[in-house]
N, CA, C and O atoms as a Maestro MAE file, in Angstrom:
{
 s_m_m2io_version
 :::
 2.0.0
}

f_m_ct {
 s_m_title
 :::
 protein
 m_atom[352] {
  # First column is atom index #
  i_m_mmod_type
  r_m_x_coord
  r_m_y_coord
  r_m_z_coord
  i_m_residue_number
  s_m_chain_name
  s_m_pdb_residue_name
  s_m_pdb_atom_name
  i_m_atomic_number
  :::
  1 25 109.355 189.283 114.415 1 A "UNK " " N  " 7
  2 3 108.041 188.881 114.894 1 A "UNK " " CA " 6
  3 2 108.207 187.814 115.964 1 A "UNK " " C  " 6
  4 15 109.024 186.904 115.829 1 A "UNK " " O  " 8
  5 25 107.433 187.935 117.012 2 A "UNK " " N  " 7
  6 3 107.518 186.994 118.116 2 A "UNK " " CA " 6
  7 2 106.888 185.664 117.756 2 A "UNK " " C  " 6
  8 15 105.831 185.610 117.126 2 A "UNK " " O  " 8
  9 25 107.544 184.600 118.159 3 A "UNK " " N  " 7
  10 3 107.040 183.270 117.870 3 A "UNK " " CA " 6
  11 2 105.912 182.899 118.834 3 A "UNK " " C  " 6
  12 15 105.995 183.200 120.025 3 A "UNK " " O  " 8
  13 25 104.883 182.266 118.343 4 A "UNK " " N  " 7
  14 3 103.779 181.847 119.200 4 A "UNK " " CA " 6
  15 2 104.198 180.609 119.991 4 A "UNK " " C  " 6
  16 15 104.739 179.655 119.433 4 A "UNK " " O  " 8
  17 25 103.944 180.639 121.278 5 A "UNK " " N  " 7
  18 3 104.191 179.444 122.071 5 A "UNK " " CA " 6
  19 2 102.850 178.824 122.457 5 A "UNK " " C  " 6
  20 15 101.793 179.339 122.093 5 A "UNK " " O  " 8
  21 25 102.898 177.741 123.179 6 A "UNK " " N  " 7
  22 3 101.675 177.002 123.509 6 A "UNK " " CA " 6
  23 2 100.723 177.839 124.349 6 A "UNK " " C  " 6
  24 15 99.506 177.694 124.228 6 A "UNK " " O  " 8
  25 25 101.257 178.719 125.207 7 A "UNK " " N  " 7
  26 3 100.401 179.545 126.055 7 A "UNK " " CA " 6
  27 2 99.626 180.574 125.234 7 A "UNK " " C  " 6
  28 15 98.464 180.862 125.522 7 A "UNK " " O  " 8
  29 25 100.276 181.124 124.212 8 A "UNK " " N  " 7
  30 3 99.571 182.072 123.342 8 A "UNK " " CA " 6
  31 2 98.450 181.381 122.576 8 A "UNK " " C  " 6
  32 15 97.357 181.926 122.427 8 A "UNK " " O  " 8
  33 25 98.733 180.189 122.097 9 A "UNK " " N  " 7
  34 3 97.713 179.430 121.362 9 A "UNK " " CA " 6
  35 2 96.540 179.098 122.277 9 A "UNK " " C  " 6
  36 15 95.381 179.247 121.890 9 A "UNK " " O  " 8
  37 25 96.847 178.645 123.497 10 A "UNK " " N  " 7
  38 3 95.779 178.329 124.448 10 A "UNK " " CA " 6
  39 2 94.984 179.574 124.825 10 A "UNK " " C  " 6
  40 15 93.768 179.506 125.005 10 A "UNK " " O  " 8
  41 25 95.668 180.713 124.944 11 A "UNK " " N  " 7
  42 3 94.951 181.950 125.235 11 A "UNK " " CA " 6
  43 2 93.924 182.234 124.157 11 A "UNK " " C  " 6
  44 15 92.769 182.520 124.473 11 A "UNK " " O  " 8
  45 25 94.314 182.164 122.894 12 A "UNK " " N  " 7
  46 3 93.376 182.472 121.810 12 A "UNK " " CA " 6
  47 2 92.246 181.456 121.739 12 A "UNK " " C  " 6
  48 15 91.107 181.814 121.439 12 A "UNK " " O  " 8
  49 25 92.554 180.188 122.015 13 A "UNK " " N  " 7
  50 3 91.502 179.168 122.017 13 A "UNK " " CA " 6
  51 2 90.476 179.474 123.104 13 A "UNK " " C  " 6
  52 15 89.271 179.450 122.851 13 A "UNK " " O  " 8
  53 25 90.957 179.762 124.315 14 A "UNK " " N  " 7
  54 3 90.040 180.051 125.410 14 A "UNK " " CA " 6
  55 2 89.333 181.392 125.228 14 A "UNK " " C  " 6
  56 15 88.186 181.542 125.649 14 A "UNK " " O  " 8
  57 25 89.989 182.358 124.613 15 A "UNK " " N  " 7
  58 3 89.357 183.646 124.363 15 A "UNK " " CA " 6
  59 2 88.196 183.489 123.385 15 A "UNK " " C  " 6
  60 15 87.113 184.032 123.604 15 A "UNK " " O  " 8
  61 25 88.426 182.751 122.315 16 A "UNK " " N  " 7
  62 3 87.350 182.505 121.340 16 A "UNK " " CA " 6
  63 2 86.233 181.691 121.985 16 A "UNK " " C  " 6
  64 15 85.051 181.951 121.759 16 A "UNK " " O  " 8
  65 25 86.619 180.707 122.788 17 A "UNK " " N  " 7
  66 3 85.621 179.909 123.496 17 A "UNK " " CA " 6
  67 2 84.812 180.766 124.470 17 A "UNK " " C  " 6
  68 15 83.611 180.550 124.633 17 A "UNK " " O  " 8
  69 25 85.457 181.734 125.116 18 A "UNK " " N  " 7
  70 3 84.756 182.627 126.039 18 A "UNK " " CA " 6
  71 2 83.773 183.515 125.290 18 A "UNK " " C  " 6
  72 15 82.673 183.774 125.780 18 A "UNK " " O  " 8
  73 25 84.157 183.979 124.115 19 A "UNK " " N  " 7
  74 3 83.234 184.789 123.313 19 A "UNK " " CA " 6
  75 2 82.029 183.955 122.896 19 A "UNK " " C  " 6
  76 15 80.890 184.416 122.962 19 A "UNK " " O  " 8
  77 25 82.292 182.730 122.467 20 A "UNK " " N  " 7
  78 3 81.193 181.840 122.067 20 A "UNK " " CA " 6
  79 2 80.266 181.567 123.241 20 A "UNK " " C  " 6
  80 15 79.045 181.622 123.098 20 A "UNK " " O  " 8
  81 25 80.846 181.272 124.406 21 A "UNK " " N  " 7
  82 3 80.017 180.992 125.579 21 A "UNK " " CA " 6
  83 2 79.264 182.230 126.048 21 A "UNK " " C  " 6
  84 15 78.131 182.131 126.519 21 A "UNK " " O  " 8
  85 25 79.899 183.411 125.916 22 A "UNK " " N  " 7
  86 3 79.212 184.643 126.285 22 A "UNK " " CA " 6
  87 2 78.014 184.909 125.379 22 A "UNK " " C  " 6
  88 15 76.942 185.292 125.846 22 A "UNK " " O  " 8
  89 25 78.210 184.701 124.080 23 A "UNK " " N  " 7
  90 3 77.086 184.869 123.154 23 A "UNK " " CA " 6
  91 2 76.008 183.815 123.390 23 A "UNK " " C  " 6
  92 15 74.813 184.095 123.294 23 A "UNK " " O  " 8
  93 25 76.449 182.606 123.698 24 A "UNK " " N  " 7
  94 3 75.505 181.516 123.995 24 A "UNK " " CA " 6
  95 2 74.691 181.859 125.238 24 A "UNK " " C  " 6
  96 15 73.491 181.590 125.297 24 A "UNK " " O  " 8
  97 25 75.360 182.463 126.244 25 A "UNK " " N  " 7
  98 3 74.664 182.861 127.468 25 A "UNK " " CA " 6
  99 2 73.637 183.960 127.169 25 A "UNK " " C  " 6
  100 15 72.516 183.925 127.676 25 A "UNK " " O  " 8
  101 25 74.029 184.932 126.343 26 A "UNK " " N  " 7
  102 3 73.122 186.040 126.034 26 A "UNK " " CA " 6
  103 2 71.912 185.602 125.214 26 A "UNK " " C  " 6
  104 15 70.788 186.028 125.480 26 A "UNK " " O  " 8
  105 25 72.145 184.753 124.220 27 A "UNK " " N  " 7
  106 3 71.062 184.407 123.293 27 A "UNK " " CA " 6
  107 2 70.435 183.042 123.551 27 A "UNK " " C  " 6
  108 15 69.254 182.848 123.263 27 A "UNK " " O  " 8
  109 25 71.205 182.089 124.089 28 A "UNK " " N  " 7
  110 3 70.677 180.741 124.259 28 A "UNK " " CA " 6
  111 2 70.342 180.392 125.689 28 A "UNK " " C  " 6
  112 15 69.585 179.456 125.944 28 A "UNK " " O  " 8
  113 25 70.915 181.159 126.650 29 A "UNK " " N  " 7
  114 3 70.668 180.955 128.068 29 A "UNK " " CA " 6
  115 2 71.017 179.543 128.526 29 A "UNK " " C  " 6
  116 15 70.335 178.983 129.384 29 A "UNK " " O  " 8
  117 25 72.076 178.965 127.959 30 A "UNK " " N  " 7
  118 3 72.453 177.619 128.353 30 A "UNK " " CA " 6
  119 2 73.529 177.592 129.444 30 A "UNK " " C  " 6
  120 15 73.268 177.041 130.513 30 A "UNK " " O  " 8
  121 25 74.728 178.159 129.231 31 A "UNK " " N  " 7
  122 3 75.708 178.113 130.330 31 A "UNK " " CA " 6
  123 2 75.396 179.196 131.359 31 A "UNK " " C  " 6
  124 15 74.764 180.204 131.043 31 A "UNK " " O  " 8
  125 25 75.840 178.978 132.575 32 A "UNK " " N  " 7
  126 3 75.647 180.014 133.589 32 A "UNK " " CA " 6
  127 2 76.683 181.109 133.385 32 A "UNK " " C  " 6
  128 15 77.664 180.919 132.665 32 A "UNK " " O  " 8
  129 25 76.468 182.232 134.006 33 A "UNK " " N  " 7
  130 3 77.393 183.353 133.892 33 A "UNK " " CA " 6
  131 2 78.766 182.970 134.441 33 A "UNK " " C  " 6
  132 15 79.791 183.365 133.884 33 A "UNK " " O  " 8
  133 25 78.789 182.205 135.526 34 A "UNK " " N  " 7
  134 3 80.051 181.788 136.129 34 A "UNK " " CA " 6
  135 2 80.844 180.894 135.183 34 A "UNK " " C  " 6
  136 15 82.069 180.998 135.118 34 A "UNK " " O  " 8
  137 25 80.169 180.030 134.457 35 A "UNK " " N  " 7
  138 3 80.863 179.160 133.512 35 A "UNK " " CA " 6
  139 2 81.470 179.973 132.371 35 A "UNK " " C  " 6
  140 15 82.599 179.714 131.954 35 A "UNK " " O  " 8
  141 25 80.739 180.936 131.877 36 A "UNK " " N  " 7
  142 3 81.254 181.784 130.803 36 A "UNK " " CA " 6
  143 2 82.446 182.607 131.284 36 A "UNK " " C  " 6
  144 15 83.435 182.751 130.566 36 A "UNK " " O  " 8
  145 25 82.351 183.144 132.497 37 A "UNK " " N  " 7
  146 3 83.465 183.925 133.045 37 A "UNK " " CA " 6
  147 2 84.670 183.051 133.362 37 A "UNK " " C  " 6
  148 15 85.811 183.490 133.217 37 A "UNK " " O  " 8
  149 25 84.428 181.829 133.789 38 A "UNK " " N  " 7
  150 3 85.515 180.910 134.108 38 A "UNK " " CA " 6
  151 2 86.374 180.633 132.877 38 A "UNK " " C  " 6
  152 15 87.600 180.585 132.978 38 A "UNK " " O  " 8
  153 25 85.754 180.455 131.736 39 A "UNK " " N  " 7
  154 3 86.507 180.220 130.506 39 A "UNK " " CA " 6
  155 2 87.347 181.453 130.159 39 A "UNK " " C  " 6
  156 15 88.495 181.318 129.737 39 A "UNK " " O  " 8
  157 25 86.789 182.640 130.333 40 A "UNK " " N  " 7
  158 3 87.536 183.873 130.075 40 A "UNK " " CA " 6
  159 2 88.707 184.005 131.045 40 A "UNK " " C  " 6
  160 15 89.807 184.373 130.630 40 A "UNK " " O  " 8
  161 25 88.495 183.717 132.307 41 A "UNK " " N  " 7
  162 3 89.557 183.816 133.312 41 A "UNK " " CA " 6
  163 2 90.673 182.820 133.021 41 A "UNK " " C  " 6
  164 15 91.849 183.156 133.159 41 A "UNK " " O  " 8
  165 25 90.324 181.611 132.625 42 A "UNK " " N  " 7
  166 3 91.343 180.620 132.288 42 A "UNK " " CA " 6
  167 2 92.180 181.104 131.104 42 A "UNK " " C  " 6
  168 15 93.401 180.944 131.094 42 A "UNK " " O  " 8
  169 25 91.525 181.690 130.118 43 A "UNK " " N  " 7
  170 3 92.263 182.249 128.981 43 A "UNK " " CA " 6
  171 2 93.207 183.356 129.397 43 A "UNK " " C  " 6
  172 15 94.339 183.425 128.918 43 A "UNK " " O  " 8
  173 25 92.750 184.226 130.287 44 A "UNK " " N  " 7
  174 3 93.611 185.309 130.772 44 A "UNK " " CA " 6
  175 2 94.781 184.775 131.590 44 A "UNK " " C  " 6
  176 15 95.871 185.346 131.554 44 A "UNK " " O  " 8
  177 25 94.568 183.696 132.321 45 A "UNK " " N  " 7
  178 3 95.672 183.081 133.070 45 A "UNK " " CA " 6
  179 2 96.744 182.547 132.125 45 A "UNK " " C  " 6
  180 15 97.935 182.679 132.406 45 A "UNK " " O  " 8
  181 25 96.340 181.955 131.024 46 A "UNK " " N  " 7
  182 3 97.317 181.482 130.045 46 A "UNK " " CA " 6
  183 2 98.085 182.650 129.434 46 A "UNK " " C  " 6
  184 15 99.284 182.540 129.179 46 A "UNK " " O  " 8
  185 25 97.402 183.762 129.201 47 A "UNK " " N  " 7
  186 3 98.075 184.950 128.661 47 A "UNK " " CA " 6
  187 2 99.082 185.493 129.663 47 A "UNK " " C  " 6
  188 15 100.185 185.882 129.278 47 A "UNK " " O  " 8
  189 25 98.726 185.526 130.935 48 A "UNK " " N  " 7
  190 3 99.653 185.994 131.970 48 A "UNK " " CA " 6
  191 2 100.867 185.080 132.051 48 A "UNK " " C  " 6
  192 15 101.992 185.559 132.189 48 A "UNK " " O  " 8
  193 25 100.653 183.775 131.966 49 A "UNK " " N  " 7
  194 3 101.763 182.825 132.013 49 A "UNK " " CA " 6
  195 2 102.707 183.039 130.834 49 A "UNK " " C  " 6
  196 15 103.926 182.946 130.984 49 A "UNK " " O  " 8
  197 25 102.149 183.324 129.675 50 A "UNK " " N  " 7
  198 3 102.963 183.599 128.494 50 A "UNK " " CA " 6
  199 2 103.821 184.836 128.711 50 A "UNK " " C  " 6
  200 15 104.998 184.850 128.348 50 A "UNK " " O  " 8
  201 25 103.238 185.874 129.301 51 A "UNK " " N  " 7
  202 3 103.987 187.106 129.564 51 A "UNK " " CA " 6
  203 2 105.074 186.882 130.613 51 A "UNK " " C  " 6
  204 15 106.163 187.445 130.507 51 A "UNK " " O  " 8
  205 25 104.786 186.073 131.612 52 A "UNK " " N  " 7
  206 3 105.776 185.794 132.655 52 A "UNK " " CA " 6
  207 2 106.967 185.058 132.070 52 A "UNK " " C  " 6
  208 15 108.111 185.366 132.402 52 A "UNK " " O  " 8
  209 25 106.711 184.095 131.211 53 A "UNK " " N  " 7
  210 3 107.802 183.350 130.582 53 A "UNK " " CA " 6
  211 2 108.640 184.277 129.709 53 A "UNK " " C  " 6
  212 15 109.868 184.193 129.710 53 A "UNK " " O  " 8
  213 25 107.983 185.152 128.970 54 A "UNK " " N  " 7
  214 3 108.698 186.102 128.119 54 A "UNK " " CA " 6
  215 2 109.562 187.040 128.964 54 A "UNK " " C  " 6
  216 15 110.707 187.318 128.611 54 A "UNK " " O  " 8
  217 25 109.020 187.521 130.066 55 A "UNK " " N  " 7
  218 3 109.770 188.424 130.943 55 A "UNK " " CA " 6
  219 2 110.933 187.721 131.610 55 A "UNK " " C  " 6
  220 15 111.990 188.324 131.796 55 A "UNK " " O  " 8
  221 25 110.763 186.452 131.977 56 A "UNK " " N  " 7
  222 3 111.855 185.745 132.636 56 A "UNK " " CA " 6
  223 2 113.008 185.516 131.671 56 A "UNK " " C  " 6
  224 15 114.165 185.500 132.092 56 A "UNK " " O  " 8
  225 25 112.718 185.336 130.380 57 A "UNK " " N  " 7
  226 3 113.793 185.212 129.393 57 A "UNK " " CA " 6
  227 2 114.563 186.520 129.285 57 A "UNK " " C  " 6
  228 15 115.790 186.516 129.180 57 A "UNK " " O  " 8
  229 25 113.841 187.647 129.311 58 A "UNK " " N  " 7
  230 3 114.503 188.948 129.263 58 A "UNK " " CA " 6
  231 2 115.361 189.174 130.493 58 A "UNK " " C  " 6
  232 15 116.452 189.735 130.390 58 A "UNK " " O  " 8
  233 25 114.888 188.749 131.648 59 A "UNK " " N  " 7
  234 3 115.653 188.905 132.888 59 A "UNK " " CA " 6
  235 2 116.917 188.052 132.840 59 A "UNK " " C  " 6
  236 15 117.966 188.483 133.319 59 A "UNK " " O  " 8
  237 25 116.835 186.859 132.275 60 A "UNK " " N  " 7
  238 3 118.021 186.011 132.152 60 A "UNK " " CA " 6
  239 2 119.075 186.666 131.261 60 A "UNK " " C  " 6
  240 15 120.269 186.589 131.548 60 A "UNK " " O  " 8
  241 25 118.634 187.304 130.188 61 A "UNK " " N  " 7
  242 3 119.572 188.010 129.309 61 A "UNK " " CA " 6
  243 2 120.227 189.165 130.060 61 A "UNK " " C  " 6
  244 15 121.432 189.385 129.937 61 A "UNK " " O  " 8
  245 25 119.432 189.905 130.841 62 A "UNK " " N  " 7
  246 3 119.992 191.013 131.621 62 A "UNK " " CA " 6
  247 2 120.986 190.520 132.673 62 A "UNK " " C  " 6
  248 15 122.011 191.160 132.904 62 A "UNK " " O  " 8
  249 25 120.689 189.391 133.307 63 A "UNK " " N  " 7
  250 3 121.620 188.831 134.295 63 A "UNK " " CA " 6
  251 2 122.957 188.498 133.644 63 A "UNK " " C  " 6
  252 15 124.016 188.756 134.217 63 A "UNK " " O  " 8
  253 25 122.903 187.927 132.450 64 A "UNK " " N  " 7
  254 3 124.122 187.586 131.736 64 A "UNK " " CA " 6
  255 2 124.922 188.843 131.402 64 A "UNK " " C  " 6
  256 15 126.142 188.856 131.560 64 A "UNK " " O  " 8
  257 25 124.257 189.887 130.946 65 A "UNK " " N  " 7
  258 3 124.949 191.124 130.591 65 A "UNK " " CA " 6
  259 2 125.536 191.812 131.818 65 A "UNK " " C  " 6
  260 15 126.650 192.333 131.764 65 A "UNK " " O  " 8
  261 25 124.793 191.815 132.926 66 A "UNK " " N  " 7
  262 3 125.323 192.415 134.149 66 A "UNK " " CA " 6
  263 2 126.499 191.609 134.686 66 A "UNK " " C  " 6
  264 15 127.424 192.175 135.269 66 A "UNK " " O  " 8
  265 25 126.472 190.296 134.496 67 A "UNK " " N  " 7
  266 3 127.607 189.466 134.897 67 A "UNK " " CA " 6
  267 2 128.858 189.838 134.119 67 A "UNK " " C  " 6
  268 15 129.954 189.878 134.678 67 A "UNK " " O  " 8
  269 25 128.695 190.110 132.834 68 A "UNK " " N  " 7
  270 3 129.838 190.521 132.012 68 A "UNK " " CA " 6
  271 2 130.358 191.879 132.450 68 A "UNK " " C  " 6
  272 15 131.569 192.095 132.491 68 A "UNK " " O  " 8
  273 25 129.450 192.801 132.778 69 A "UNK " " N  " 7
  274 3 129.863 194.126 133.240 69 A "UNK " " CA " 6
  275 2 130.599 194.013 134.572 69 A "UNK " " C  " 6
  276 15 131.609 194.682 134.790 69 A "UNK " " O  " 8
  277 25 130.094 193.171 135.448 70 A "UNK " " N  " 7
  278 3 130.755 192.964 136.741 70 A "UNK " " CA " 6
  279 2 132.164 192.427 136.539 70 A "UNK " " C  " 6
  280 15 133.106 192.867 137.198 70 A "UNK " " O  " 8
  281 25 132.301 191.480 135.630 71 A "UNK " " N  " 7
  282 3 133.621 190.907 135.343 71 A "UNK " " CA " 6
  283 2 134.561 191.992 134.804 71 A "UNK " " C  " 6
  284 15 135.744 192.008 135.144 71 A "UNK " " O  " 8
  285 25 134.047 192.890 133.973 72 A "UNK " " N  " 7
  286 3 134.866 193.980 133.431 72 A "UNK " " CA " 6
  287 2 135.322 194.918 134.544 72 A "UNK " " C  " 6
  288 15 136.476 195.346 134.552 72 A "UNK " " O  " 8
  289 25 134.435 195.244 135.481 73 A "UNK " " N  " 7
  290 3 134.826 196.111 136.594 73 A "UNK " " CA " 6
  291 2 135.868 195.448 137.484 73 A "UNK " " C  " 6
  292 15 136.782 196.110 137.976 73 A "UNK " " O  " 8
  293 25 135.735 194.165 137.686 74 A "UNK " " N  " 7
  294 3 136.729 193.446 138.492 74 A "UNK " " CA " 6
  295 2 138.089 193.490 137.795 74 A "UNK " " C  " 6
  296 15 139.124 193.672 138.437 74 A "UNK " " O  " 8
  297 25 138.068 193.321 136.477 75 A "UNK " " N  " 7
  298 3 139.310 193.381 135.711 75 A "UNK " " CA " 6
  299 2 139.945 194.765 135.797 75 A "UNK " " C  " 6
  300 15 141.162 194.879 135.946 75 A "UNK " " O  " 8
  301 25 139.131 195.816 135.705 76 A "UNK " " N  " 7
  302 3 139.644 197.184 135.812 76 A "UNK " " CA " 6
  303 2 140.214 197.420 137.205 76 A "UNK " " C  " 6
  304 15 141.266 198.045 137.339 76 A "UNK " " O  " 8
  305 25 139.545 196.938 138.236 77 A "UNK " " N  " 7
  306 3 140.043 197.102 139.605 77 A "UNK " " CA " 6
  307 2 141.377 196.390 139.780 77 A "UNK " " C  " 6
  308 15 142.278 196.917 140.433 77 A "UNK " " O  " 8
  309 25 141.515 195.195 139.203 78 A "UNK " " N  " 7
  310 3 142.787 194.478 139.283 78 A "UNK " " CA " 6
  311 2 143.894 195.231 138.554 78 A "UNK " " C  " 6
  312 15 145.037 195.252 139.010 78 A "UNK " " O  " 8
  313 25 143.560 195.846 137.429 79 A "UNK " " N  " 7
  314 3 144.552 196.647 136.697 79 A "UNK " " CA " 6
  315 2 145.007 197.839 137.532 79 A "UNK " " C  " 6
  316 15 146.199 198.145 137.572 79 A "UNK " " O  " 8
  317 25 144.073 198.515 138.197 80 A "UNK " " N  " 7
  318 3 144.450 199.637 139.056 80 A "UNK " " CA " 6
  319 2 145.322 199.176 140.220 80 A "UNK " " C  " 6
  320 15 146.275 199.859 140.594 80 A "UNK " " O  " 8
  321 25 144.999 198.024 140.788 81 A "UNK " " N  " 7
  322 3 145.812 197.507 141.894 81 A "UNK " " CA " 6
  323 2 147.223 197.184 141.423 81 A "UNK " " C  " 6
  324 15 148.199 197.460 142.120 81 A "UNK " " O  " 8
  325 25 147.321 196.597 140.232 82 A "UNK " " N  " 7
  326 3 148.655 196.269 139.714 82 A "UNK " " CA " 6
  327 2 149.429 197.543 139.392 82 A "UNK " " C  " 6
  328 15 150.642 197.579 139.600 82 A "UNK " " O  " 8
  329 25 148.773 198.589 138.893 83 A "UNK " " N  " 7
  330 3 149.441 199.855 138.615 83 A "UNK " " CA " 6
  331 2 149.900 200.520 139.920 83 A "UNK " " C  " 6
  332 15 150.948 201.164 139.963 83 A "UNK " " O  " 8
  333 25 149.115 200.358 140.963 84 A "UNK " " N  " 7
  334 3 149.458 200.951 142.257 84 A "UNK " " CA " 6
  335 2 150.710 200.266 142.831 84 A "UNK " " C  " 6
  336 15 151.560 200.924 143.431 84 A "UNK " " O  " 8
  337 25 150.815 198.944 142.644 85 A "UNK " " N  " 7
  338 3 151.970 198.197 143.139 85 A "UNK " " CA " 6
  339 2 153.231 198.588 142.380 85 A "UNK " " C  " 6
  340 15 154.312 198.655 142.965 85 A "UNK " " O  " 8
  341 25 153.102 198.845 141.093 86 A "UNK " " N  " 7
  342 3 154.276 199.205 140.283 86 A "UNK " " CA " 6
  343 2 154.809 200.566 140.707 86 A "UNK " " C  " 6
  344 15 156.024 200.765 140.707 86 A "UNK " " O  " 8
  345 25 153.952 201.499 141.065 87 A "UNK " " N  " 7
  346 3 154.389 202.836 141.459 87 A "UNK " " CA " 6
  347 2 155.153 202.828 142.774 87 A "UNK " " C  " 6
  348 15 155.999 203.696 142.990 87 A "UNK " " O  " 8
  349 25 154.886 201.887 143.650 88 A "UNK " " N  " 7
  350 3 155.550 201.865 144.968 88 A "UNK " " CA " 6
  351 2 156.919 201.376 144.852 88 A "UNK " " C  " 6
  352 15 157.631 201.288 145.852 88 A "UNK " " O  " 8
  :::
 }
 m_bond[351] {
  # First column is bond index #
  i_m_from
  i_m_to
  i_m_order
  :::
  1 1 2 1
  2 2 3 1
  3 3 4 2
  4 3 5 1
  5 5 6 1
  6 6 7 1
  7 7 8 2
  8 7 9 1
  9 9 10 1
  10 10 11 1
  11 11 12 2
  12 11 13 1
  13 13 14 1
  14 14 15 1
  15 15 16 2
  16 15 17 1
  17 17 18 1
  18 18 19 1
  19 19 20 2
  20 19 21 1
  21 21 22 1
  22 22 23 1
  23 23 24 2
  24 23 25 1
  25 25 26 1
  26 26 27 1
  27 27 28 2
  28 27 29 1
  29 29 30 1
  30 30 31 1
  31 31 32 2
  32 31 33 1
  33 33 34 1
  34 34 35 1
  35 35 36 2
  36 35 37 1
  37 37 38 1
  38 38 39 1
  39 39 40 2
  40 39 41 1
  41 41 42 1
  42 42 43 1
  43 43 44 2
  44 43 45 1
  45 45 46 1
  46 46 47 1
  47 47 48 2
  48 47 49 1
  49 49 50 1
  50 50 51 1
  51 51 52 2
  52 51 53 1
  53 53 54 1
  54 54 55 1
  55 55 56 2
  56 55 57 1
  57 57 58 1
  58 58 59 1
  59 59 60 2
  60 59 61 1
  61 61 62 1
  62 62 63 1
  63 63 64 2
  64 63 65 1
  65 65 66 1
  66 66 67 1
  67 67 68 2
  68 67 69 1
  69 69 70 1
  70 70 71 1
  71 71 72 2
  72 71 73 1
  73 73 74 1
  74 74 75 1
  75 75 76 2
  76 75 77 1
  77 77 78 1
  78 78 79 1
  79 79 80 2
  80 79 81 1
  81 81 82 1
  82 82 83 1
  83 83 84 2
  84 83 85 1
  85 85 86 1
  86 86 87 1
  87 87 88 2
  88 87 89 1
  89 89 90 1
  90 90 91 1
  91 91 92 2
  92 91 93 1
  93 93 94 1
  94 94 95 1
  95 95 96 2
  96 95 97 1
  97 97 98 1
  98 98 99 1
  99 99 100 2
  100 99 101 1
  101 101 102 1
  102 102 103 1
  103 103 104 2
  104 103 105 1
  105 105 106 1
  106 106 107 1
  107 107 108 2
  108 107 109 1
  109 109 110 1
  110 110 111 1
  111 111 112 2
  112 111 113 1
  113 113 114 1
  114 114 115 1
  115 115 116 2
  116 115 117 1
  117 117 118 1
  118 118 119 1
  119 119 120 2
  120 119 121 1
  121 121 122 1
  122 122 123 1
  123 123 124 2
  124 123 125 1
  125 125 126 1
  126 126 127 1
  127 127 128 2
  128 127 129 1
  129 129 130 1
  130 130 131 1
  131 131 132 2
  132 131 133 1
  133 133 134 1
  134 134 135 1
  135 135 136 2
  136 135 137 1
  137 137 138 1
  138 138 139 1
  139 139 140 2
  140 139 141 1
  141 141 142 1
  142 142 143 1
  143 143 144 2
  144 143 145 1
  145 145 146 1
  146 146 147 1
  147 147 148 2
  148 147 149 1
  149 149 150 1
  150 150 151 1
  151 151 152 2
  152 151 153 1
  153 153 154 1
  154 154 155 1
  155 155 156 2
  156 155 157 1
  157 157 158 1
  158 158 159 1
  159 159 160 2
  160 159 161 1
  161 161 162 1
  162 162 163 1
  163 163 164 2
  164 163 165 1
  165 165 166 1
  166 166 167 1
  167 167 168 2
  168 167 169 1
  169 169 170 1
  170 170 171 1
  171 171 172 2
  172 171 173 1
  173 173 174 1
  174 174 175 1
  175 175 176 2
  176 175 177 1
  177 177 178 1
  178 178 179 1
  179 179 180 2
  180 179 181 1
  181 181 182 1
  182 182 183 1
  183 183 184 2
  184 183 185 1
  185 185 186 1
  186 186 187 1
  187 187 188 2
  188 187 189 1
  189 189 190 1
  190 190 191 1
  191 191 192 2
  192 191 193 1
  193 193 194 1
  194 194 195 1
  195 195 196 2
  196 195 197 1
  197 197 198 1
  198 198 199 1
  199 199 200 2
  200 199 201 1
  201 201 202 1
  202 202 203 1
  203 203 204 2
  204 203 205 1
  205 205 206 1
  206 206 207 1
  207 207 208 2
  208 207 209 1
  209 209 210 1
  210 210 211 1
  211 211 212 2
  212 211 213 1
  213 213 214 1
  214 214 215 1
  215 215 216 2
  216 215 217 1
  217 217 218 1
  218 218 219 1
  219 219 220 2
  220 219 221 1
  221 221 222 1
  222 222 223 1
  223 223 224 2
  224 223 225 1
  225 225 226 1
  226 226 227 1
  227 227 228 2
  228 227 229 1
  229 229 230 1
  230 230 231 1
  231 231 232 2
  232 231 233 1
  233 233 234 1
  234 234 235 1
  235 235 236 2
  236 235 237 1
  237 237 238 1
  238 238 239 1
  239 239 240 2
  240 239 241 1
  241 241 242 1
  242 242 243 1
  243 243 244 2
  244 243 245 1
  245 245 246 1
  246 246 247 1
  247 247 248 2
  248 247 249 1
  249 249 250 1
  250 250 251 1
  251 251 252 2
  252 251 253 1
  253 253 254 1
  254 254 255 1
  255 255 256 2
  256 255 257 1
  257 257 258 1
  258 258 259 1
  259 259 260 2
  260 259 261 1
  261 261 262 1
  262 262 263 1
  263 263 264 2
  264 263 265 1
  265 265 266 1
  266 266 267 1
  267 267 268 2
  268 267 269 1
  269 269 270 1
  270 270 271 1
  271 271 272 2
  272 271 273 1
  273 273 274 1
  274 274 275 1
  275 275 276 2
  276 275 277 1
  277 277 278 1
  278 278 279 1
  279 279 280 2
  280 279 281 1
  281 281 282 1
  282 282 283 1
  283 283 284 2
  284 283 285 1
  285 285 286 1
  286 286 287 1
  287 287 288 2
  288 287 289 1
  289 289 290 1
  290 290 291 1
  291 291 292 2
  292 291 293 1
  293 293 294 1
  294 294 295 1
  295 295 296 2
  296 295 297 1
  297 297 298 1
  298 298 299 1
  299 299 300 2
  300 299 301 1
  301 301 302 1
  302 302 303 1
  303 303 304 2
  304 303 305 1
  305 305 306 1
  306 306 307 1
  307 307 308 2
  308 307 309 1
  309 309 310 1
  310 310 311 1
  311 311 312 2
  312 311 313 1
  313 313 314 1
  314 314 315 1
  315 315 316 2
  316 315 317 1
  317 317 318 1
  318 318 319 1
  319 319 320 2
  320 319 321 1
  321 321 322 1
  322 322 323 1
  323 323 324 2
  324 323 325 1
  325 325 326 1
  326 326 327 1
  327 327 328 2
  328 327 329 1
  329 329 330 1
  330 330 331 1
  331 331 332 2
  332 331 333 1
  333 333 334 1
  334 334 335 1
  335 335 336 2
  336 335 337 1
  337 337 338 1
  338 338 339 1
  339 339 340 2
  340 339 341 1
  341 341 342 1
  342 342 343 1
  343 343 344 2
  344 343 345 1
  345 345 346 1
  346 346 347 1
  347 347 348 2
  348 347 349 1
  349 349 350 1
  350 350 351 1
  351 351 352 2
  :::
 }
}
């Protein structure tokens, strides 16, 4: 299970707040439509930031694995070069 970070928590707080403000706008006519949408947009921005951080961690893991593969290919190339020198 994925651990909740601060961005996920903020997303849910702003999402619930957006629902409350949307209902308040529909039934109480107190906040303007722009204010209600602004809270929803801020919540979505926090969700996007959470996804970006998660994706960047995955990319860092892939970079590390590709670095290891590159090192293995370099080692294989050096082995072939050494075998070629021995044959001459």
